[in-house]
N, C-alpha and C positions, 0 to 999 in steps of 0.2 A: 409523414411515411413511418411507420412502425414497427420493429423488430423483435422477434421474442426470444428471448433468451435465457438461456440454463445455467445457474449458478451452485458450483459445488463448494461447500466449505467440507474438508477431509480433517477433521481433529482427530485426538487423539482417543476420545472419550463418545464421540459421536459422530455422524456424517449427515450433514444438512444440504437435501438438493430445495432448491427456487427456479419454478418457472415462473417468468413474468415478461408484461408486455411490454417496450420502450419507445414512446412516443413523445419527440419534442424535449428530450430529457427528463419526461413524465415517467416514473415507474409504476405499474399494477399489475400485483401478485395474481397469478392466475392458480398456481398449486404448490405444494410444496411435501417432501418426503423425509422422515429422520429414521435415522439406524445405528445402533451400538455399534461402533467401531470396532473389526475386528483384525488383528493384524497391523495395528499400526502402534506404537511405544514411542512416548517422550517426542511426536511429530514424523517418527521416520517409520518406513512402512519396513516390516518384519516378515511378512507374508503376505504376497502378491495373491493367491488366491484367496484368501480370508477378507482380505483388504476389498478385492474385486467384487463379493459376494455383497459385501456392507453395502458397496457403494451400487450396485446394481438394485439393491431393496429399496434406497433412500429415491436413487431418478424412477425408478418403477411407479411407487408411490406418486411422485409430483405428476410425472404424465397421467396417471388414473385420474387423478383429481384434476389437473390442467386439461385433458382431453387433447393432448400434444403429442407429436412423435417426435420432437427433436432429437438432432444426431450429433449438435457440438455443445460444447461447454467452457464457461471460465470456471477455472479449479482454483484454489487458494492452495500453496505451499507453504510448508511450517518455516520458522527461523531457526529451525533448528541447525542447520548446514549454513544458513547465509552467510555471506560477510560482505563488507561495503570496502569500498575505495573512493575517495575524491580525484577528479581529474580538472584539466581546463582546455579549453577549445579556443585558438583563434582565427578570426578571417577577413580578410580584406572585403571592401562592398563597391564591387565593379560600379551600379549605378545608383552609389550614395543613397537609395531608397533600402531600406530593409523590409523584404518578403519574407513568403513561409521557406520559399526555397533557400533562401539565406541564412535563417533560421537551422533550418535542415542541416545546413553544410556545417553550421557552427556546431552544432549538438553530436552530428556523426566524424566529427576533427576531434572534438574531445574525447569519444568514447575509443577513437582507433589511437590517439597519445595513450590511452589507459593499460597499466600494465596488467594484465588479467590473467590469473595461473590457468594453466593447462587443462587442469581437472575442474575447473569450473567453467559455468555460462552465465552469460549476464540473463537479468529477469525485469529490470528496470534501470534506465538511466535519468537520474531526478536530475533538472537544472534548479537550481539556487539561489543562481548571480548572475544578472549579464550584465557590461557593462559596455558601454556604447563611446567610442572614442574617448576614454579615460572616466568618464562618466560613470561612477559604481551604482551599486543597488537599485536598477533599472527594473519597473515591475515587468513590461510586457514592452519588447523592443520592436514587435511590427509595425509596421510605416516611418518610422522614424529615419530621422535624415542620417547619413552615419559614411566615414570612412574605412571605421574599422569595428567589428562587434566581436566581446571575448564575453564565452561563460566559463560558471564553475558546476560541477555537475559533482553528485553524487552516485556511484553505480551500485546498485546489488545486484549481487550473484549467487549463486547455487550450485553444491556438485553435480557435475553431470550424472554420478550416479546414483545419489538421492532423485534428481529429474527423470532418469531412465524408469526407475522404479516405477513412480508415480505415474507416467505416459501409460505403461503396461497395465498398469491396477485400473485407469480409469477407461482405456481401450476394450481392457476384460468385461468391462460392463457394459460394454456397445457403446459407446460415446469417443468422439472426437476431441482433442483439447484445443480451443481456440484462442486460450487467451492463459498466462498465471499470473497470478498476482500474491504478491509478499504476504502473510496473513495478519499481522503486525500492519502492514499497511490499509489493508481491509477494512479491518476492525478501526482503524483512525479514520477513515474516510467516515464511516459510517455512524461515528458521536463528537468532532469537531463543529463548530460552528466558526462564524468566518470572525469575528471577533478573537477564537483563541488560533485560527490559523495565524491572522494579524500579528498578534502578541508573543506567538510561541508558546507550546504548549507540551508535556508527555503525555503521551496514552499508555496504559498498563493493562494490556490483557490478561487476566490473570483466568486460564484455561482448566480443565479437568487434568493435565500429565502437563502441563506447561505452562510458563509465563512469558510474555512477550514486552520490550519496551520500546517505545518509537517515539524519538524526538521530533515535533516538528516548529522548523523556526523558517522566517521568511517565506518564501515560496513552494516548499516543498519539506519533504521526510530531511534530515542531516543525519540520523543517527539510532542504529539498530540494536537490539539485545535479546538474547533468549537465555531462559533459565528453566531447567528440567524440573521444574517443582510446579507442583497445580493442586486443585483441591482432592483430588486422590490418593495425596501423600499423607494426609488430615485423617483420611480412614481408614487406611496402612497403619499411622501411628496408635490410633485411637482401639482399631481390632487387637494391636501386640500390648499397648498399654493394658485393654480392660481383661485382655484371654478371651475375646469376643468375636463370632465369625463377622467377616468382611460387610455381609451386607445387614446387619445390627449395627456394627458401627457406623454405617453409611447411614441410618439413621436417627441414628443417636447424635448424628454430625448436623443433620437436618432440623430435628426437634432441638436438640438443646443446644446449637454452636451458639454463643455468645462470646464476643471479644472484649465486653466493657462490665457484666456483672456477674459474680460468684454467687452460687449457692451452695448453703451445707445439706441438700437433699438427696437424697439418696433412691440411685435406680436399681432394679434387679434387671439383669441380664445374662442371657446365656451363656455358656462354656464351650468354648471351642472342643468338639471331641467327646462333649460331655453333656450334650444340648436339654437333657431332662432336670437336672440339676441347675440351680441359678445364683450370680454371684451379687453382691449389694456393691455399687459402686458409687462414692458421691461425685456428683454433678462438679465438685472444685477440681478432682481430678481430669473430667473434660474437661473444665476450661482451660487449663494448666496445658494440656497436650496443644490443644487447637490453637493457642494463644502463642505458644513456641513456635509451633511450624509456620504460622504466616507472619510473626512479628521477622522470624528467621529471612523468609524470602521477599520480603517489603524492603528488609535491612540490605540485601543482597542486589537487590536494584536498585536503592538508593545508591550505592557503592558505583554502580554502574553508570548512574547518572552523572558522578562527580567525576567519571574516566572520559565521558563525553565531553567534556567541557565547556561545553553549550547551558550549563544551569544559570548562567546569569543571564542568559539571553531567552529564559521561561517566564514571561510576564503573566499568563494567562495558569499558571500552575500545573496539576497532575487532574488528569482525568483516569479513573478508575472504571475499568468494564469487565467484561468475563463473567463465568459462574459465580467463581468463588466472593463474587461482591456482596452475593444474598447471603453471607455470614452478618448477624447485626454486630454493629460496632467497628468494620474492618474501616470505614470512611475516618475516624476518629483515630485508630490504631494508626493507617497513615499517614494523617494528621500529624503525629507526636513522631512521626520518625524524620516528615519533610516537614520540617519546619520554616515559619514565614511562609509558605505553599499553599494557595489555596487547594483543596482537594476535593471534587465531587465526583460522584456516581452515577455513568453514564448508559441509559438503554439506547440501541440505535436509534436513529431516525424514523419519522413515521412516513411510512410508504404507502398508498393506495393500497387495497385489498389484502395488510400485512394480517394475519391470523393473529389472534390473541397472545398463543404459545409462543410465537415468535419475538414477541413486543417484549426480548428478555434480553440483559444484557449478555447471555452465553450464546447469543444469536448476534452479535455482532458483525462479525466475519463475514458471513452469509449477506448482510441485508449492505455490510460494505463493497461483495462483489457486484453487488447487482449497481449499486451506487457507482461504482467504476464503470461500468457496462454505459451507463446513460450518462456518464459526462464530467464526472465528480473529479477524475483523475487530474494529477498537476498536470497544469499548461504547458505544451510541448516534450513532456516524457518522450523515451522512444519507449515502448514495450516489448515484448517477450519477441513479438514477429520480426524486430528491429524498423517497426513503423511509426513514425512520430504521432504522437494522439494530441491534436488541436481543435478548435471549435471556428478557427475563420474559413471564410469563404474562400477557396481556393479561385476558383472563376475569377473572382476579380482579382486577384493578385496577378493569374495567367495574361489577362486584358493589360493590367499595367505595364508589365513585362512588353508586350508587345507592342504598345504604342512608345516605350522609350526607346526599342531597335529603331522602330521607323522612323523618328525622330532624326536618330544620330547614325544613320544607316554606313556611312563610308567609315566612322570611327569605332561601329561597335564590334567588329572582332579583335583588334588590337587591346582595347579594354578590355576587355572580357578576358580575353587569353591570358597577359602578362601576371594580374592577380592572380590565377590560379596558382602559377608557381610557387606565392611565397605562401601557400596552405601550409605545407611539411616543414617549412622552416623554422628553427625553434626562437629566432628572435625575428618579430614584424618589423617589416621593409620599412627605411624613413622615406626611401621614393615613394610619393603618391604617384601613380602613372595617369592622374584623372586632369591630374595639373600639368602634363605635359603638350595636350593639341592645344592651338589657338583658338580661343573661346569667341573670338569676334570672324574667325573664319566658319565656323561653325554659326554664328547665326545669320550670317550672310548667307549662307551656303541653303539655309531653313528656308529663309525670306526668297529666295530666286525660287525654291520649290513652290510655295506660295504663289508665288504671281505667274508663273507656268500654269498651275492648277486653275487658277481664278481666272485666265487666257481662255485656255480649252473651255471651260464651263458656259463661258459666256460670249 
C-alpha cells in the first residue's frame, strides 16, 4: 500500500517542498518546489503573510510537477526555540510479556512524569534506554519476558507561540500540518548510516542563517542545540569589510571562498552607493573575513558539544551538512577544531527520483522529513500528535493478549487491575502480584477446561 506525502522544510533562506510516494518504506520523489524565504529570520517567523506566500509558491511548484493536489504536510521546525529535558517512566508488566501496549504505557508514563513548562509544547519523546527487570541498555524490549520495564527518554519541545505562528503560515498556504519534525533531527536522519548511529555521532547542519547541532547516542537523539549563525553572516561580513553590495559579496564568497589557501591576487569590486567606481581588494582579506566567521561558529558549536557531556560517547565523530559545507576547506578547519574526531561532509541519502539539485547538503532536512515519514524515525518515539511510532505488527500483539486472557480467565481481572495502581507511585512496588495466585490451581483449572472441551468434541 502506497502513501503520498508532502514534506516542507521551512528554512531561513529557502523553502523546499517535496511530494513523494512511500511504499514499504521506499520513497519515490514525484515533484519538488523551491522558493526564497521571506518573513523568516534565524528560524523564527517574523511576518506570517510573507512566510505564507513563500511556502505557497514552493508547494504549488511541487504540486504542478507531481500532478498531485495533496492538502496535508509534514513540516520542519527550527531548533531556535526548542528545548530538551530528560524523564523516566516505570511500569509493571501484568502478563509478563512486553507488548506494544506495555511499551506505549511506559512511554506515556515517562511523558506524564516530565515537568513540561506551560509555554512549551512537546514535539518528540525519544526513548534512548530501556531497562527490563534491572537489565540495562535493552535495544528492543518488544516480546521480552519481564515483570517490570523502565525507559529513559529525551523530550524535545518548542515554544507554543513559535508553533502557533508556523501553523498559521502553513494553513494560509492552503495546507494542514499532519506532522512536525525538529529540523536538526530531520537532517540527522538524512545523513547518518547504521554504523554511525551505533557508535554515536554528532551532526552539525550549517545553514543560511542558523546552525544546528544534534548528538545521536544509543537508540536516539540525546542532545540538540542551536546557533543563530550561518553562511549569510559571511556574506554580510564580506559586504561590510569590502564596502560592496550584498549580491556582489555573495558571488565573491561562492567564487573565492577558500579556508585553506590564501592568495595575493587583487579583484575589482563595485562600491556600495557608487557602483560606477571600483575598488581593488586582495583575496587575502576575503580569506581572513570568511575564516574568522566560520572558525567562530565551529568553536561555539565545539563548546556546546563539550557542554552536552556526551563527547566521550561519540565514536563515529562529526558529520557536517548544510549549505555552508560547500566552502572549500571546511572539513579541514573542522578537523582542527574537533581534534581526535573524524569529520566528514555528508549529502542526503539517495532516494529514488531525487532531482540532481536536491542531492546537495543544503537539502538534507527536507530529505530527512521524507525518510521520517517512511519509518526511519526512532523506534517507539511519541510524535507531535501523541502517537507512538513503531514498525511492529499490532494485530499479532492483540492476538497474544486475547490468548493470555482466555487461558487465565478466572485470574485476569485482579492481575490486570492491581499493577495499574503502581503506575504513578514514585517507588516501584516490592510486592509482585503475579506471585500471589497458586500456580498449581491455575494449571489444574486449565487442564479441566481442556478435558471438558475434548469430551464435547468427541
